[in-house]
N, CA, C, O and the ligand as a Tripos MOL2 file, in Angstrom:
@<TRIPOS>MOLECULE
protein
  309   307    78     0     0
PROTEIN
NO_CHARGES

@<TRIPOS>ATOM
      1 N          -3.0510    1.5220   31.2210 N.3       1 MET1
      2 CA         -3.1680    0.7220   30.0110 C.3       1 MET1
      3 C          -4.3220    1.0980   29.2910 C.2       1 MET1
      4 O          -4.3710    0.6780   28.1350 O.2       1 MET1
      5 N          -5.4400    1.9160   29.7690 N.am      2 GLU2
      6 CA         -6.5780    2.1310   29.1530 C.3       2 GLU2
      7 C          -6.2440    3.1240   28.0430 C.2       2 GLU2
      8 O          -7.0780    3.2460   27.1460 O.2       2 GLU2
      9 N          -5.2500    3.7690   27.9990 N.am      3 TYR3
     10 CA         -5.1010    4.7430   26.8220 C.3       3 TYR3
     11 C          -4.4680    4.0230   25.5420 C.2       3 TYR3
     12 O          -4.4770    4.4790   24.3990 O.2       3 TYR3
     13 N          -3.9500    2.8830   25.9330 N.am      4 TYR4
     14 CA         -3.3640    2.1790   24.9040 C.3       4 TYR4
     15 C          -4.4220    1.9090   23.5820 C.2       4 TYR4
     16 O          -4.0920    2.2200   22.4370 O.2       4 TYR4
     17 N          -5.3960    1.4480   23.8260 N.am      5 VAL5
     18 CA         -6.4800    0.9320   22.9160 C.3       5 VAL5
     19 C          -6.8870    2.1180   21.8510 C.2       5 VAL5
     20 O          -6.7970    2.0170   20.6270 O.2       5 VAL5
     21 N          -7.3140    3.1650   22.5190 N.am      6 PRO6
     22 CA         -7.6990    4.2990   21.5020 C.3       6 PRO6
     23 C          -6.6040    4.6780   20.6660 C.2       6 PRO6
     24 O          -6.7570    4.9280   19.4700 O.2       6 PRO6
     25 N          -5.4440    4.7330   21.2860 N.am      7 MET7
     26 CA         -4.1540    5.0410   20.4740 C.3       7 MET7
     27 C          -4.0570    4.1200   19.3920 C.2       7 MET7
     28 O          -3.9050    4.5900   18.2640 O.2       7 MET7
     29 N          -4.1240    2.8150   19.5570 N.am      8 VAL8
     30 CA         -4.0010    2.0030   18.5220 C.3       8 VAL8
     31 C          -5.2170    2.0940   17.3650 C.2       8 VAL8
     32 O          -4.9000    2.0320   16.1770 O.2       8 VAL8
     33 N          -6.2370    2.2020   17.6540 N.am      9 MET9
     34 CA         -7.2500    2.5670   16.9140 C.3       9 MET9
     35 C          -7.2050    3.7600   15.9670 C.2       9 MET9
     36 O          -7.6990    3.6920   14.8420 O.2       9 MET9
     37 N          -6.5810    4.9020   16.4560 N.am     10 ILE10
     38 CA         -6.3190    6.1200   15.7670 C.3      10 ILE10
     39 C          -5.3860    5.6470   14.7770 C.2      10 ILE10
     40 O          -5.6400    5.8030   13.5830 O.2      10 ILE10
     41 N          -4.2250    5.0270   15.2010 N.am     11 GLY11
     42 CA         -3.0820    4.5700   14.2710 C.3      11 GLY11
     43 C          -3.4570    3.7480   13.2230 C.2      11 GLY11
     44 O          -2.8620    3.8200   12.1470 O.2      11 GLY11
     45 N          -4.4930    2.8730   13.4260 N.am     12 ILE12
     46 CA         -5.0130    1.9310   12.5520 C.3      12 ILE12
     47 C          -5.7610    2.7640   11.3310 C.2      12 ILE12
     48 O          -5.5790    2.5830   10.1270 O.2      12 ILE12
     49 N          -6.5910    3.6610   11.9100 N.am     13 LEU13
     50 CA         -7.4360    4.6660   11.1890 C.3      13 LEU13
     51 C          -6.7260    5.4530   10.2950 C.2      13 LEU13
     52 O          -7.0480    5.4410    9.1070 O.2      13 LEU13
     53 N          -5.5630    6.3160   10.7980 N.am     14 ALA14
     54 CA         -4.7480    6.8720   10.0040 C.3      14 ALA14
     55 C          -4.0250    6.0320    8.9720 C.2      14 ALA14
     56 O          -3.9900    6.4230    7.8050 O.2      14 ALA14
     57 N          -3.5520    5.1040    9.2710 N.am     15 ALA15
     58 CA         -2.9070    4.0320    8.3130 C.3      15 ALA15
     59 C          -3.8700    3.7790    7.1940 C.2      15 ALA15
     60 O          -3.4740    3.8580    6.0310 O.2      15 ALA15
     61 N          -5.1000    3.4840    7.4770 N.am     16 TRP16
     62 CA         -6.0600    3.3730    6.4160 C.3      16 TRP16
     63 C          -6.3970    4.3930    5.5150 C.2      16 TRP16
     64 O          -6.5580    4.2270    4.3060 O.2      16 TRP16
     65 N          -6.5140    5.5830    6.2010 N.am     17 MET17
     66 CA         -6.6530    6.8390    5.3510 C.3      17 MET17
     67 C          -5.4780    7.0590    4.4680 C.2      17 MET17
     68 O          -5.6340    7.2840    3.2680 O.2      17 MET17
     69 N          -4.2350    6.9980    5.0590 N.am     18 LEU18
     70 CA         -3.0350    7.1850    4.3160 C.3      18 LEU18
     71 C          -3.2280    6.1970    3.0040 C.2      18 LEU18
     72 O          -3.1720    6.5830    1.8360 O.2      18 LEU18
     73 N          -3.4240    5.0800    3.3650 N.am     19 SER19
     74 CA         -3.4010    3.7080    2.0990 C.3      19 SER19
     75 C          -4.5690    4.3990    1.2080 C.2      19 SER19
     76 O          -4.3220    4.4390    0.0020 O.2      19 SER19
     77 N          -5.6920    4.8990    1.5930 N.am     20 ALA20
     78 CA         -6.6730    5.1720    0.6000 C.3      20 ALA20
     79 C          -6.1450    6.3800   -0.1480 C.2      20 ALA20
     80 O          -6.2010    6.3490   -1.3780 O.2      20 ALA20
     81 N          -5.6760    7.3640    0.4180 N.am     21 ARG21
     82 CA         -4.9730    8.3040   -0.3210 C.3      21 ARG21
     83 C          -4.0050    7.9860   -1.3390 C.2      21 ARG21
     84 O          -4.0530    8.5310   -2.4420 O.2      21 ARG21
     85 N          -2.9320    6.9450   -0.9640 N.am     22 TYR22
     86 CA         -2.0330    6.5680   -1.8430 C.3      22 TYR22
     87 C          -2.7580    5.9300   -2.9700 C.2      22 TYR22
     88 O          -2.5300    6.2350   -4.1400 O.2      22 TYR22
     89 N          -3.6450    5.0300   -2.6040 N.am     23 GLN23
     90 CA         -4.4090    4.1780   -3.6500 C.3      23 GLN23
     91 C          -5.0590    5.1410   -4.7380 C.2      23 GLN23
     92 O          -4.9240    4.9480   -5.9460 O.2      23 GLN23
     93 N          -5.7030    6.0880   -4.2460 N.am     24 SER24
     94 CA         -6.4360    7.0910   -5.2700 C.3      24 SER24
     95 C          -5.2800    7.7460   -6.1800 C.2      24 SER24
     96 O          -5.4370    7.8530   -7.3970 O.2      24 SER24
     97 N          -4.0930    8.1830   -5.5180 N.am     25 ARG25
     98 CA         -3.0680    8.7630   -6.1310 C.3      25 ARG25
     99 C          -2.5220    7.6250   -7.2960 C.2      25 ARG25
    100 O          -2.4030    7.9400   -8.4800 O.2      25 ARG25
    101 N          -2.2890    6.6020   -6.9050 N.am     26 VAL26
    102 CA         -1.5130    5.5680   -7.7450 C.3      26 VAL26
    103 C          -2.6720    5.2450   -9.0350 C.2      26 VAL26
    104 O          -2.3320    5.2990  -10.2170 O.2      26 VAL26
    105 N          -3.9170    4.9460   -8.6440 N.am     27 ASN27
    106 CA         -4.8640    4.8750   -9.7500 C.3      27 ASN27
    107 C          -4.9330    6.1770  -10.6560 C.2      27 ASN27
    108 O          -4.9900    6.0770  -11.8820 O.2      27 ASN27
    109 N          -4.9270    7.2800  -10.0730 N.am     28 ALA28
    110 CA         -4.8560    8.2950  -10.9100 C.3      28 ALA28
    111 C          -3.7040    8.5980  -12.0900 C.2      28 ALA28
    112 O          -3.7980    9.3050  -13.0930 O.2      28 ALA28
    113 N          -2.6290    7.8290  -11.6140 N.am     29 ASN29
    114 CA         -1.3910    7.7100  -12.3350 C.3      29 ASN29
    115 C          -1.4840    6.4970  -13.4760 C.2      29 ASN29
    116 O          -0.6400    6.3840  -14.3650 O.2      29 ASN29
    117 N          -2.5840    5.6400  -13.3330 N.am     30 GLY30
    118 CA         -2.6870    4.5980  -14.2270 C.3      30 GLY30
    119 C          -2.4770    3.2560  -13.5090 C.2      30 GLY30
    120 O          -2.3160    2.2640  -14.2210 O.2      30 GLY30
    121 N          -2.4620    3.1230  -12.1780 N.am     31 GLY31
    122 CA         -2.4110    1.9290  -11.5400 C.3      31 GLY31
    123 C          -1.0980    1.2670  -11.5600 C.2      31 GLY31
    124 O          -0.0920    1.8980  -11.2340 O.2      31 GLY31
    125 N          -1.0420    0.0550  -11.9160 N.am     32 CYS32
    126 CA          0.2790   -0.7010  -12.0010 C.3      32 CYS32
    127 C           0.9500   -0.1700  -13.2180 C.2      32 CYS32
    128 O           0.4190    0.0950  -14.2960 O.2      32 CYS32
    129 N           2.4520   -0.0320  -12.8070 N.am     33 PRO33
    130 CA          3.2880    0.3750  -13.8780 C.3      33 PRO33
    131 C           3.3190   -0.4520  -15.1500 C.2      33 PRO33
    132 O           3.5080    0.0050  -16.2770 O.2      33 PRO33
    133 N           3.1160   -1.6860  -14.8440 N.am     34 ASN34
    134 CA          3.3190   -2.6390  -16.0400 C.3      34 ASN34
    135 C           1.9200   -3.0040  -16.9040 C.2      34 ASN34
    136 O           1.8920   -3.1720  -18.1230 O.2      34 ASN34
    137 N           1.0290   -3.0700  -16.2010 N.am     35 CYS35
    138 CA         -0.1840   -3.6010  -16.7260 C.3      35 CYS35
    139 C          -1.4620   -2.6780  -16.6250 C.2      35 CYS35
    140 O          -2.5070   -2.9090  -17.2330 O.2      35 CYS35
    141 N          -1.2590   -1.6420  -15.8100 N.am     36 HIS36
    142 CA         -2.3490   -0.5600  -15.5070 C.3      36 HIS36
    143 C          -3.5230   -0.9730  -15.0620 C.2      36 HIS36
    144 O          -4.5690   -0.4330  -15.4220 O.2      36 HIS36
    145 N          -3.4710   -2.1450  -14.0910 N.am     37 THR37
    146 CA         -4.5370   -2.6250  -13.3360 C.3      37 THR37
    147 C          -4.5080   -1.6590  -11.9990 C.2      37 THR37
    148 O          -3.4820   -1.4290  -11.3590 O.2      37 THR37
    149 N          -5.7540   -1.1590  -11.7070 N.am     38 PRO38
    150 CA         -5.9100   -0.3750  -10.5660 C.3      38 PRO38
    151 C          -5.6240   -1.1190   -9.3220 C.2      38 PRO38
    152 O          -5.9000   -2.3140   -9.2180 O.2      38 PRO38
    153 N          -5.0730   -0.4300   -8.3760 N.am     39 VAL39
    154 CA         -4.8360   -1.1250   -7.1140 C.3      39 VAL39
    155 C          -6.0290   -1.1300   -6.2950 C.2      39 VAL39
    156 O          -6.8490   -0.2120   -6.2810 O.2      39 VAL39
    157 N          -6.1120   -2.4180   -5.4710 N.am     40 PRO40
    158 CA         -7.2910   -2.4030   -4.6660 C.3      40 PRO40
    159 C          -6.8600   -1.6300   -3.2140 C.2      40 PRO40
    160 O          -5.7430   -1.5570   -2.7030 O.2      40 PRO40
    161 N          -8.0060   -1.1440   -2.7910 N.am     41 LEU41
    162 CA         -7.9470   -0.4310   -1.4750 C.3      41 LEU41
    163 C          -7.3250   -1.3460   -0.3120 C.2      41 LEU41
    164 O          -6.3280   -1.0680    0.3540 O.2      41 LEU41
    165 N          -8.0380   -2.3750   -0.2200 N.am     42 THR42
    166 CA         -7.4080   -3.2780    0.7890 C.3      42 THR42
    167 C          -6.3420   -4.1290    0.3230 C.2      42 THR42
    168 O          -6.4940   -5.0770   -0.4490 O.2      42 THR42
    169 N          -5.1340   -3.7000    0.8860 N.am     43 ARG43
    170 CA         -4.1200   -4.4850    0.5320 C.3      43 ARG43
    171 C          -3.5810   -5.6330    1.4110 C.2      43 ARG43
    172 O          -3.6110   -5.5120    2.6360 O.2      43 ARG43
    173 N          -3.1170   -6.6790    0.8590 N.am     44 LYS44
    174 CA         -2.7020   -7.6620    1.6650 C.3      44 LYS44
    175 C          -1.0780   -7.6860    1.5490 C.2      44 LYS44
    176 O          -0.4970   -8.0590    0.5300 O.2      44 LYS44
    177 N          -0.4710   -7.2680    2.6490 N.am     45 PRO45
    178 CA          0.8980   -6.9280    2.8120 C.3      45 PRO45
    179 C           1.6430   -8.5930    2.3450 C.2      45 PRO45
    180 O           1.2890   -9.5960    2.9650 O.2      45 PRO45
    181 N           2.5370   -8.6680    1.3580 N.am     46 THR46
    182 CA          3.2380   -9.5710    0.8250 C.3      46 THR46
    183 C           4.5890   -9.7770    1.4970 C.2      46 THR46
    184 O           5.2680  -10.7720    1.2450 O.2      46 THR46
    185 N           4.9790   -8.8310    2.3540 N.am     47 SER47
    186 CA          6.1740   -8.5970    2.9260 C.3      47 SER47
    187 C           6.2040   -7.6670    3.9990 C.2      47 SER47
    188 O           5.3830   -6.7510    4.0540 O.2      47 SER47
    189 N           7.1260   -7.8380    4.8930 N.am     48 ALA48
    190 CA          7.2900   -7.0340    6.1800 C.3      48 ALA48
    191 C           7.2840   -5.4670    5.6130 C.2      48 ALA48
    192 O           6.5750   -4.5930    6.1120 O.2      48 ALA48
    193 N           8.1260   -5.2650    4.5710 N.am     49 ARG49
    194 CA          8.3590   -4.0290    4.0750 C.3      49 ARG49
    195 C           6.9750   -3.2310    3.8270 C.2      49 ARG49
    196 O           6.6770   -2.1230    4.2730 O.2      49 ARG49
    197 N           6.2130   -4.0750    3.0070 N.am     50 GLN50
    198 CA          4.8670   -3.6780    2.6540 C.3      50 GLN50
    199 C           4.0380   -3.3500    3.7910 C.2      50 GLN50
    200 O           3.4350   -2.2780    3.8190 O.2      50 GLN50
    201 N           3.9640   -4.1690    4.7090 N.am     51 ALA51
    202 CA          3.2670   -3.9120    5.8750 C.3      51 ALA51
    203 C           3.5790   -2.6690    6.7660 C.2      51 ALA51
    204 O           2.7650   -2.0510    7.4530 O.2      51 ALA51
    205 N           4.8070   -2.4390    6.6360 N.am     52 VAL52
    206 CA          5.3440   -1.0390    7.4270 C.3      52 VAL52
    207 C           5.1780    0.2030    6.5600 C.2      52 VAL52
    208 O           4.7180    1.2660    6.9780 O.2      52 VAL52
    209 N           5.6170   -0.0400    5.2400 N.am     53 TRP53
    210 CA          5.7980    1.3090    4.4470 C.3      53 TRP53
    211 C           4.7170    1.3370    3.3930 C.2      53 TRP53
    212 O           4.7110    2.2730    2.5930 O.2      53 TRP53
    213 N           3.7410    0.3230    3.3200 N.am     54 GLY54
    214 CA          2.6900    0.5730    2.4450 C.3      54 GLY54
    215 C           3.1870   -0.0050    0.9020 C.2      54 GLY54
    216 O           4.2860   -0.5220    0.7010 O.2      54 GLY54
    217 N           2.3000    0.1680    0.0310 N.am     55 GLY55
    218 CA          2.8360   -0.4290   -1.4090 C.3      55 GLY55
    219 C           1.7770   -1.4670   -1.6900 C.2      55 GLY55
    220 O           0.9540   -1.8230   -0.8470 O.2      55 GLY55
    221 N           1.8440   -1.9380   -2.9350 N.am     56 TRP56
    222 CA          0.9650   -2.8620   -3.3010 C.3      56 TRP56
    223 C           1.6670   -3.9240   -4.1210 C.2      56 TRP56
    224 O           2.7920   -3.7090   -4.5740 O.2      56 TRP56
    225 N           1.0470   -5.0330   -4.3170 N.am     57 THR57
    226 CA          1.3380   -6.1830   -5.3520 C.3      57 THR57
    227 C           0.4090   -6.2500   -6.1970 C.2      57 THR57
    228 O          -0.7030   -6.5410   -5.7560 O.2      57 THR57
    229 N           0.5440   -6.0350   -7.4900 N.am     58 CYS58
    230 CA         -0.6240   -6.0310   -8.4570 C.3      58 CYS58
    231 C          -1.2790   -7.2670   -8.6500 C.2      58 CYS58
    232 O          -0.5020   -8.2090   -8.8080 O.2      58 CYS58
    233 N          -2.4030   -7.5210   -8.6820 N.am     59 THR59
    234 CA         -3.0790   -8.5680   -8.5420 C.3      59 THR59
    235 C          -3.2020   -9.3340   -9.9020 C.2      59 THR59
    236 O          -3.5730  -10.5070   -9.9240 O.2      59 THR59
    237 N          -2.9010   -8.6840  -10.9600 N.am     60 ASN60
    238 CA         -2.9040   -9.0750  -12.2670 C.3      60 ASN60
    239 C          -1.6150   -9.7250  -12.8070 C.2      60 ASN60
    240 O          -1.5920  -10.8260  -13.3570 O.2      60 ASN60
    241 N          -0.4830   -8.8900  -12.5830 N.am     61 CYS61
    242 CA          0.9150   -9.3860  -13.1110 C.3      61 CYS61
    243 C           1.9650   -9.6610  -11.8200 C.2      61 CYS61
    244 O           3.0250  -10.2690  -11.9740 O.2      61 CYS61
    245 N           1.5720   -9.1940  -10.6980 N.am     62 GLY62
    246 CA          2.6100   -9.4840   -9.6670 C.3      62 GLY62
    247 C           3.5900   -8.4470   -9.2740 C.2      62 GLY62
    248 O           4.3890   -8.5530   -8.3420 O.2      62 GLY62
    249 N           3.4470   -7.3500  -10.1350 N.am     63 THR63
    250 CA          4.4380   -6.2300   -9.8950 C.3      63 THR63
    251 C           4.2690   -5.6000   -8.5110 C.2      63 THR63
    252 O           3.1990   -5.1720   -8.0800 O.2      63 THR63
    253 N           5.3070   -5.5900   -7.9320 N.am     64 GLU64
    254 CA          5.3590   -5.0500   -6.4380 C.3      64 GLU64
    255 C           5.6520   -3.5880   -6.7210 C.2      64 GLU64
    256 O           6.4860   -3.2610   -7.5660 O.2      64 GLU64
    257 N           4.9820   -2.7450   -6.0330 N.am     65 MET65
    258 CA          5.0620   -1.3070   -6.2410 C.3      65 MET65
    259 C           4.8860   -0.6840   -4.8090 C.2      65 MET65
    260 O           4.2550   -1.2040   -3.8880 O.2      65 MET65
    261 N           5.6160    0.6350   -4.7740 N.am     66 ASP66
    262 CA          5.6590    1.3020   -3.4690 C.3      66 ASP66
    263 C           4.2840    1.9670   -3.2630 C.2      66 ASP66
    264 O           3.3430    1.7960   -4.0370 O.2      66 ASP66
    265 N           4.2400    2.7670   -2.1210 N.am     67 SER67
    266 CA          3.0210    3.5530   -1.9680 C.3      67 SER67
    267 C           2.7500    4.6320   -2.9070 C.2      67 SER67
    268 O           1.6750    5.2100   -2.7490 O.2      67 SER67
    269 N           3.5230    5.0250   -3.8690 N.am     68 ARG68
    270 CA          3.4170    5.9810   -4.8560 C.3      68 ARG68
    271 C           3.2010    5.4150   -6.0810 C.2      68 ARG68
    272 O           3.0810    6.1810   -7.0370 O.2      68 ARG68
    273 N           3.1190    4.1040   -6.2750 N.am     69 GLY69
    274 CA          3.1550    3.5330   -7.5610 C.3      69 GLY69
    275 C           4.3060    3.2890   -8.4050 C.2      69 GLY69
    276 O           4.2060    2.9770   -9.5920 O.2      69 GLY69
    277 N           5.5490    3.4530   -7.7010 N.am     70 ASN70
    278 CA          6.5940    3.1640   -8.5800 C.3      70 ASN70
    279 C           6.9090    1.6170   -8.2060 C.2      70 ASN70
    280 O           6.8120    1.0630   -7.1110 O.2      70 ASN70
    281 N           7.3360    1.0720   -9.5140 N.am     71 GLU71
    282 CA          7.8970   -0.3470   -9.4240 C.3      71 GLU71
    283 C           9.1310   -0.6970   -8.4820 C.2      71 GLU71
    284 O          10.1920   -0.0740   -8.5090 O.2      71 GLU71
    285 N           8.8680   -1.7310   -7.6800 N.am     72 ILE72
    286 CA          9.9840   -2.0210   -6.9020 C.3      72 ILE72
    287 C          10.5310   -3.2830   -7.5040 C.2      72 ILE72
    288 O           9.7980   -4.2570   -7.6770 O.2      72 ILE72
    289 N          11.8150   -3.2880   -7.8290 N.am     73 GLU73
    290 CA         12.5190   -4.3340   -8.4690 C.3      73 GLU73
    291 C          13.0580   -5.1830   -7.3200 C.2      73 GLU73
    292 O          13.3620   -4.7360   -6.2140 O.2      73 GLU73
    293 N          13.1460   -6.5080   -7.7210 N.am     74 GLY74
    294 CA         13.5590   -7.5440   -6.7940 C.3      74 GLY74
    295 C          14.9310   -7.4120   -6.1200 C.2      74 GLY74
    296 O          15.6710   -8.3950   -6.1530 O.2      74 GLY74
    297 N          15.2910   -6.4250   -5.5850 N.am     75 ARG75
    298 CA         16.4040   -6.1730   -4.9520 C.3      75 ARG75
    299 C          16.2910   -5.5460   -3.5230 C.2      75 ARG75
    300 O          15.3390   -4.7910   -3.3270 O.2      75 ARG75
    301 N          17.0040   -5.7410   -2.7010 N.am     76 THR76
    302 CA         16.9860   -5.2760   -1.2400 C.3      76 THR76
    303 C          17.8170   -4.2880   -1.2510 C.2      76 THR76
    304 O          19.0190   -4.4730   -1.4410 O.2      76 THR76
    305 N          17.2050   -2.9000   -1.0140 N.am     77 ALA77
    306 CA         18.1240   -1.7780   -0.8280 C.3      77 ALA77
    307 C          18.1080   -1.2640    0.5330 C.2      77 ALA77
    308 O          18.8300   -0.3170    0.8440 O.2      77 ALA77
    309 ZN          0.1870   -5.3790  -13.0860 Zn       78 ZN78
@<TRIPOS>BOND
     1     1     2 1
     2     2     3 1
     3     3     4 2
     4     3     5 am
     5     5     6 1
     6     6     7 1
     7     7     8 2
     8     7     9 am
     9     9    10 1
    10    10    11 1
    11    11    12 2
    12    11    13 am
    13    13    14 1
    14    14    15 1
    15    15    16 2
    16    15    17 am
    17    17    18 1
    18    18    19 1
    19    19    20 2
    20    19    21 am
    21    21    22 1
    22    22    23 1
    23    23    24 2
    24    23    25 am
    25    25    26 1
    26    26    27 1
    27    27    28 2
    28    27    29 am
    29    29    30 1
    30    30    31 1
    31    31    32 2
    32    31    33 am
    33    33    34 1
    34    34    35 1
    35    35    36 2
    36    35    37 am
    37    37    38 1
    38    38    39 1
    39    39    40 2
    40    39    41 am
    41    41    42 1
    42    42    43 1
    43    43    44 2
    44    43    45 am
    45    45    46 1
    46    46    47 1
    47    47    48 2
    48    47    49 am
    49    49    50 1
    50    50    51 1
    51    51    52 2
    52    51    53 am
    53    53    54 1
    54    54    55 1
    55    55    56 2
    56    55    57 am
    57    57    58 1
    58    58    59 1
    59    59    60 2
    60    59    61 am
    61    61    62 1
    62    62    63 1
    63    63    64 2
    64    63    65 am
    65    65    66 1
    66    66    67 1
    67    67    68 2
    68    67    69 am
    69    69    70 1
    70    70    71 1
    71    71    72 2
    72    71    73 am
    73    73    74 1
    74    74    75 1
    75    75    76 2
    76    75    77 am
    77    77    78 1
    78    78    79 1
    79    79    80 2
    80    79    81 am
    81    81    82 1
    82    82    83 1
    83    83    84 2
    84    83    85 am
    85    85    86 1
    86    86    87 1
    87    87    88 2
    88    87    89 am
    89    89    90 1
    90    90    91 1
    91    91    92 2
    92    91    93 am
    93    93    94 1
    94    94    95 1
    95    95    96 2
    96    95    97 am
    97    97    98 1
    98    98    99 1
    99    99   100 2
   100    99   101 am
   101   101   102 1
   102   102   103 1
   103   103   104 2
   104   103   105 am
   105   105   106 1
   106   106   107 1
   107   107   108 2
   108   107   109 am
   109   109   110 1
   110   110   111 1
   111   111   112 2
   112   111   113 am
   113   113   114 1
   114   114   115 1
   115   115   116 2
   116   115   117 am
   117   117   118 1
   118   118   119 1
   119   119   120 2
   120   119   121 am
   121   121   122 1
   122   122   123 1
   123   123   124 2
   124   123   125 am
   125   125   126 1
   126   126   127 1
   127   127   128 2
   128   127   129 am
   129   129   130 1
   130   130   131 1
   131   131   132 2
   132   131   133 am
   133   133   134 1
   134   134   135 1
   135   135   136 2
   136   135   137 am
   137   137   138 1
   138   138   139 1
   139   139   140 2
   140   139   141 am
   141   141   142 1
   142   142   143 1
   143   143   144 2
   144   143   145 am
   145   145   146 1
   146   146   147 1
   147   147   148 2
   148   147   149 am
   149   149   150 1
   150   150   151 1
   151   151   152 2
   152   151   153 am
   153   153   154 1
   154   154   155 1
   155   155   156 2
   156   155   157 am
   157   157   158 1
   158   158   159 1
   159   159   160 2
   160   159   161 am
   161   161   162 1
   162   162   163 1
   163   163   164 2
   164   163   165 am
   165   165   166 1
   166   166   167 1
   167   167   168 2
   168   167   169 am
   169   169   170 1
   170   170   171 1
   171   171   172 2
   172   171   173 am
   173   173   174 1
   174   174   175 1
   175   175   176 2
   176   175   177 am
   177   177   178 1
   178   178   179 1
   179   179   180 2
   180   179   181 am
   181   181   182 1
   182   182   183 1
   183   183   184 2
   184   183   185 am
   185   185   186 1
   186   186   187 1
   187   187   188 2
   188   187   189 am
   189   189   190 1
   190   190   191 1
   191   191   192 2
   192   191   193 am
   193   193   194 1
   194   194   195 1
   195   195   196 2
   196   195   197 am
   197   197   198 1
   198   198   199 1
   199   199   200 2
   200   199   201 am
   201   201   202 1
   202   202   203 1
   203   203   204 2
   204   203   205 am
   205   205   206 1
   206   206   207 1
   207   207   208 2
   208   207   209 am
   209   209   210 1
   210   210   211 1
   211   211   212 2
   212   211   213 am
   213   213   214 1
   214   214   215 1
   215   215   216 2
   216   215   217 am
   217   217   218 1
   218   218   219 1
   219   219   220 2
   220   219   221 am
   221   221   222 1
   222   222   223 1
   223   223   224 2
   224   223   225 am
   225   225   226 1
   226   226   227 1
   227   227   228 2
   228   227   229 am
   229   229   230 1
   230   230   231 1
   231   231   232 2
   232   231   233 am
   233   233   234 1
   234   234   235 1
   235   235   236 2
   236   235   237 am
   237   237   238 1
   238   238   239 1
   239   239   240 2
   240   239   241 am
   241   241   242 1
   242   242   243 1
   243   243   244 2
   244   243   245 am
   245   245   246 1
   246   246   247 1
   247   247   248 2
   248   247   249 am
   249   249   250 1
   250   250   251 1
   251   251   252 2
   252   251   253 am
   253   253   254 1
   254   254   255 1
   255   255   256 2
   256   255   257 am
   257   257   258 1
   258   258   259 1
   259   259   260 2
   260   259   261 am
   261   261   262 1
   262   262   263 1
   263   263   264 2
   264   263   265 am
   265   265   266 1
   266   266   267 1
   267   267   268 2
   268   267   269 am
   269   269   270 1
   270   270   271 1
   271   271   272 2
   272   271   273 am
   273   273   274 1
   274   274   275 1
   275   275   276 2
   276   275   277 am
   277   277   278 1
   278   278   279 1
   279   279   280 2
   280   279   281 am
   281   281   282 1
   282   282   283 1
   283   283   284 2
   284   283   285 am
   285   285   286 1
   286   286   287 1
   287   287   288 2
   288   287   289 am
   289   289   290 1
   290   290   291 1
   291   291   292 2
   292   291   293 am
   293   293   294 1
   294   294   295 1
   295   295   296 2
   296   295   297 am
   297   297   298 1
   298   298   299 1
   299   299   300 2
   300   299   301 am
   301   301   302 1
   302   302   303 1
   303   303   304 2
   304   303   305 am
   305   305   306 1
   306   306   307 1
   307   307   308 2
@<TRIPOS>SUBSTRUCTURE
     1 MET1         2 RESIDUE 1 A MET
     2 GLU2         6 RESIDUE 1 A GLU
     3 TYR3        10 RESIDUE 1 A TYR
     4 TYR4        14 RESIDUE 1 A TYR
     5 VAL5        18 RESIDUE 1 A VAL
     6 PRO6        22 RESIDUE 1 A PRO
     7 MET7        26 RESIDUE 1 A MET
     8 VAL8        30 RESIDUE 1 A VAL
     9 MET9        34 RESIDUE 1 A MET
    10 ILE10       38 RESIDUE 1 A ILE
    11 GLY11       42 RESIDUE 1 A GLY
    12 ILE12       46 RESIDUE 1 A ILE
    13 LEU13       50 RESIDUE 1 A LEU
    14 ALA14       54 RESIDUE 1 A ALA
    15 ALA15       58 RESIDUE 1 A ALA
    16 TRP16       62 RESIDUE 1 A TRP
    17 MET17       66 RESIDUE 1 A MET
    18 LEU18       70 RESIDUE 1 A LEU
    19 SER19       74 RESIDUE 1 A SER
    20 ALA20       78 RESIDUE 1 A ALA
    21 ARG21       82 RESIDUE 1 A ARG
    22 TYR22       86 RESIDUE 1 A TYR
    23 GLN23       90 RESIDUE 1 A GLN
    24 SER24       94 RESIDUE 1 A SER
    25 ARG25       98 RESIDUE 1 A ARG
    26 VAL26      102 RESIDUE 1 A VAL
    27 ASN27      106 RESIDUE 1 A ASN
    28 ALA28      110 RESIDUE 1 A ALA
    29 ASN29      114 RESIDUE 1 A ASN
    30 GLY30      118 RESIDUE 1 A GLY
    31 GLY31      122 RESIDUE 1 A GLY
    32 CYS32      126 RESIDUE 1 A CYS
    33 PRO33      130 RESIDUE 1 A PRO
    34 ASN34      134 RESIDUE 1 A ASN
    35 CYS35      138 RESIDUE 1 A CYS
    36 HIS36      142 RESIDUE 1 A HIS
    37 THR37      146 RESIDUE 1 A THR
    38 PRO38      150 RESIDUE 1 A PRO
    39 VAL39      154 RESIDUE 1 A VAL
    40 PRO40      158 RESIDUE 1 A PRO
    41 LEU41      162 RESIDUE 1 A LEU
    42 THR42      166 RESIDUE 1 A THR
    43 ARG43      170 RESIDUE 1 A ARG
    44 LYS44      174 RESIDUE 1 A LYS
    45 PRO45      178 RESIDUE 1 A PRO
    46 THR46      182 RESIDUE 1 A THR
    47 SER47      186 RESIDUE 1 A SER
    48 ALA48      190 RESIDUE 1 A ALA
    49 ARG49      194 RESIDUE 1 A ARG
    50 GLN50      198 RESIDUE 1 A GLN
    51 ALA51      202 RESIDUE 1 A ALA
    52 VAL52      206 RESIDUE 1 A VAL
    53 TRP53      210 RESIDUE 1 A TRP
    54 GLY54      214 RESIDUE 1 A GLY
    55 GLY55      218 RESIDUE 1 A GLY
    56 TRP56      222 RESIDUE 1 A TRP
    57 THR57      226 RESIDUE 1 A THR
    58 CYS58      230 RESIDUE 1 A CYS
    59 THR59      234 RESIDUE 1 A THR
    60 ASN60      238 RESIDUE 1 A ASN
    61 CYS61      242 RESIDUE 1 A CYS
    62 GLY62      246 RESIDUE 1 A GLY
    63 THR63      250 RESIDUE 1 A THR
    64 GLU64      254 RESIDUE 1 A GLU
    65 MET65      258 RESIDUE 1 A MET
    66 ASP66      262 RESIDUE 1 A ASP
    67 SER67      266 RESIDUE 1 A SER
    68 ARG68      270 RESIDUE 1 A ARG
    69 GLY69      274 RESIDUE 1 A GLY
    70 ASN70      278 RESIDUE 1 A ASN
    71 GLU71      282 RESIDUE 1 A GLU
    72 ILE72      286 RESIDUE 1 A ILE
    73 GLU73      290 RESIDUE 1 A GLU
    74 GLY74      294 RESIDUE 1 A GLY
    75 ARG75      298 RESIDUE 1 A ARG
    76 THR76      302 RESIDUE 1 A THR
    77 ALA77      306 RESIDUE 1 A ALA
    78 ZN78       309 GROUP 0 **** ****
């Protein structure tokens, strides 16, 4: 079990680096697709999908977007 902890830490670090990369890409494209608010680096997942797949919810207008900054409409696909 002693190998478990470092693997989890690497996983968290990799997820954080991916998140940072996505964030800079989304902001380079203008941030929020509706109000162009830059997305924060630290995201608070508002759904299980966001926690797993990434993405942000705009702090200004509440638009939900995926990790590439595309607006997610309120449907389950
Ligand atoms: Zn917005």
